[in-house]
LUMNU-842114 format. One record per residue (C-alpha): residue in one letter; x, y, z. Coordinates in steps of 0.25 Angstrom, whole numbers, plus 5000, padded with zeros to 4 digits. Each point is the difference from the previous one (the first is absolute). Layout:
<sites>
aXYZ;...
</sites>
This chain:
<sites>
m518950155202;f498849965008;k499150124994;n500449964986;t499749855002;t498650045006;h499750094989;t500349904990;y499249895007;m498850105001;q500150024985;t500049854997;v498849985009;q499350114992;i500349944987;r499649865004;f498750065005;v499750074987;v500349884992;c499149915009;v498850104998;c500250014985;l500049844999;c498750005008;v499350104991;w500549924988;c499449875006;v498750075003;c499950054986;v500349864994;c499049945009;v498950104995;c500449984986;v499949845001;c498650015007;v499450104990;y500749944987;g500549874996;v501249974991;c499649924987;r501249944994;e499349954988;c499650144997;g501450054998;g500250055015;g498950104999;l499150025013;r498549985000;p499050015011;i499749875008;r498750055005;p498849974991;l499350114993;g498750045007;k498749994994;t499650114990;r498650044995;k499649974986;l500650094989;p498950064991;p500950034988;g500449864996;k500149865005;r501149975011;i500849884997;k501249935004;i501049934991;n500949895004;r501450044994;r500649865001;e498949954990;y500250104989;l501650025001;l500349904989;d500450064987;p500549954986;l501350085003;p501149945009;c499550035014;q501150065009;f499150015012;e499749875006;y499149985012;p499949885009;s498749924999;h499550045014;v500250154997;d498650064998;h499950154996;e498750074999;i499850134992;e498950095004;a499350074988;i498850074994;l499449944987;y499250094991;e499249904991;p499150054989;p498549985002;e499249884994;h499450084989;l501350054995;g500549854998;p501449955004;p501250105000;k500850034987;g501250065007;l500849985014;v500650115009;v500949975012;c500250125009;c501250005010;p500150095012;g501150085006;s500749975013;l498950045010;g498849924994;g499249964989;l499150124997;g501050074990;p500150144996;g498950115000;i499649995015;e500050125009;k501250035009;g499949945014;t499149884996;r500449865003;k500349924988;t499649865004;l498949934992;k499250015013;k499850154997;a499549984986;d498650055003;s500450125008;r499850154995;g501550034999;v500249884990;h498850054991;g500550024986;a501349935002;i500649964986;y499949855002;i498650005005;r499650094988;l500749904990;g499349885007;l498650065000;e500050074986;l500849894992;s499249895006;n498650074997;c500450074987;t499550135007;k500450145004;c499750045014;s500050145007;w501049995011;d499850135006;w499449965014;r499650155002;v499149994988;a499549865000;e499049965011;t500649865001;p501349944996;p500049934986;r499649865001;r499849894990;g499150054989;s499750145006;s500750074989;k499150084990;s501050004988;r500549884993;e501349984992;s500050014985;k499849884991;g501349914999;s500350005015;y500049875007;p499949965015;v501349985007;a500249925013;v500950085010;l500849935011;q500550105011;i500949925009;d500750035013;w501449945004;s500149875008;f501150055008;q500550135008;v500650104990;s500150135008;g501450015006;f500649904991;i499750054986;r501550014996;l500349855003;k500249904989;s499149905007;t498950105001;l500050024985;t500149854997;n498749985008;g499350114993;v500449944986;n499449865006;d498750075004;i499950064986;r500349874993;a498949935009;a499050114996;v500349994985;n499949855000;f498750015009;m499350094990;t500549934987;q499549875005;k498750055006;y499550074987;n500849924990;l500650124994;p501550014995;s500550135006;v499850115010;v500450155002;l500850025012;i499950135008;g501050045011;n500050115010;s501350055007;f500649875005;g499049924990;g500850074989;p501349935001;s499349875004;a499250014987;w501250034992;a500849885007;a498849914998;t500150024985;s501449935000;h499449885007;i498749994993;s499849964985;q499850134993;d498849934993;k499350015013;i500250155001;k499450094990;g500450145006;l500550075013;v499650125007;s500950075011;f499450105010;a501250075007;g500849884999;s501449995006;a501149914995;r501049905004;g501449984994;g501449955003;p500749875000;v499249945011;f498750024993;e500549984986;k500649865004;d498549955002;n499450074988;l499350105010;g500650134994;t499050114995;i500850064989;s500449864994;a498649965001;a499550124993;r501049984989;e499649864997;f498550025001;k499450004986;r498650045004;p499450145001;s500250075013;l499550135007;i500850085011;l499250105008;h500850095010;g499950135007;t501050114999;h499950035015;d500149855005;e500850005013;n500149855001;v500549964986;a500850104992;l499550044986;p501349964993;i499849865004;a498749994992;l500750084989;r501249904999;t499049885000;y499350064989;l501250034992;n500449855001;t498649954994;g499949954986;k499950094989;g498550034997;l499649925012;g500250105012;c499250125004;m500350095012;i499050115006;a500550095011;i499050075008;a500350155004;n500050015015;g499649865001;q500349935013;h500349855003;i498649955002;f499350104990;a499050045010;k499750134993;e500349964986;r499249874999;n499050064990;l501150044991;v500849875001;y498849904999;p499650034985;f501449974995;a500149875008;k498649954995;r500250044985;f501449935001;i499349875005;l498950004990;h501050034989;t500949885004;l498949905002;f499150034989;g500850094990;e499150125002;k500650134996;a500550085012;a499750155000;r501350084998;t499450135006;l500950065011;p499350035013;p500550135008;d501450015007;l500749914989;f500950024989;l500449914989;l501449944999;r500449924988;r501349924998;t500850054988;r501449984994;e500450125008;g499549965013;i498750025007;r499250124994;c499050085008;q498950064991;a499050085008;v499550035014;v498550015004;p499550105011;s499949955014;e498649975006;l500650045014;d499550144998;l498549954999;l500249925013;r500550135007;k498850074995;v499149905006;r500750005013;c499950155000;c498550004997;r499849905012;e500850095009;k499250124995;t498649935003;r500549965014;w500350155003;w498750044995;w499349895009;l500750055012;g499550144997;g501350064997;r500549985014;g501149915006;e500849984987;p500650104990;r499450004986;p501049934991;r500450064987;r499849934987;k501349964993;k500150034985;s500249884992;q501350004993;s499949924988;r501349954993;k500250014986;p500449874992;v501549994999;v500849944989;v501349945004;p501149974990;p500549864999;g501049965011;k499650105010;a498949925007;w501049955010;d500350145005;l498650045003;d499149985012;l498949944992;a498650005004;g499649864995;y500449894990;i499249924990;g500849924990;y499749914988;n501149924994;e499750014985;
</sites>
């Protein structure tokens, strides 16, 4: 009896010790979180840093501004997100304005970032995505920066930094757009709250919608223009779709989604934050760009969103082997986004030519019909890489590394798929026009 009692007593002491250690660790973690982040109840429970942002150097591509969200939160529609008068939110943004000789802008564009920052798609992997890094080499050629510089200056720039001696600046381009193009003011915003780690919360999506509403109202009031084109990347995709349900559609002329995710379910549908329902009710042109090898957002999510858009209004392009941030495919994606924006704002005829690695999908009575497959450009990239390795081998004098063998290009013939069979194939890329 004495041994059993002692054994039980020791087990109890060990359990209490483990519980005390766990409680101490939990308390330390809570204290660290409270010191680093502050809970803002007015923001819907999201966490945002208490420490002020450090001073940053002047950004050369555009003009850095701050928008007071509380001043531009009002809307003709019933406002479901009411903030106290003492709450003051500031949105960091880069504004690309047309130069004086081009006159005032004729169109407006608002670019919404992903969950990690405001630089949008097209940046190199491993690059920080905050607006403070907008002038770094890893961000050179990003899609949002291209849109801002080229649409505001009505020019075409060379974005290959290995060829150009200096990065493109305002007025440095040699070629100019054709007649009929007008200057466009582009606003590239950043979120006013901490998104990373909380992207699945309803309060986070609510804050994103509020930021977009503030940006839209800021642009329409500043330039006295009725509507804008919304662009969303990753988390900015569902935020832009949800914003169409809370902003009058007279203020939104079109929507572009780069690798956008989606939100659904009764929790989001209750507050009109669902992506599918917003796409179904949106009566404006929309363009969905997605990569087939996106590891963050699955391709069927974009396809389902496209199938719920209005007839004759939605357009979907899936890039073969495209990743989530379009780091290697930005030159392939950017022309379609630019043509769509110009066509939506000014009614220009967008070119229907298909780039490589895409095939055409059309919605018919029998279903979705696949029409043709274009050979891939990956073989050309393999040739370039092989030539670089060969040059490196000759530079070393044939010593140290084996000479690589050149791979023969395997060109794929165009494939015609009968109706109803497109769902059963591992397709290379999608492009669809609702006609």
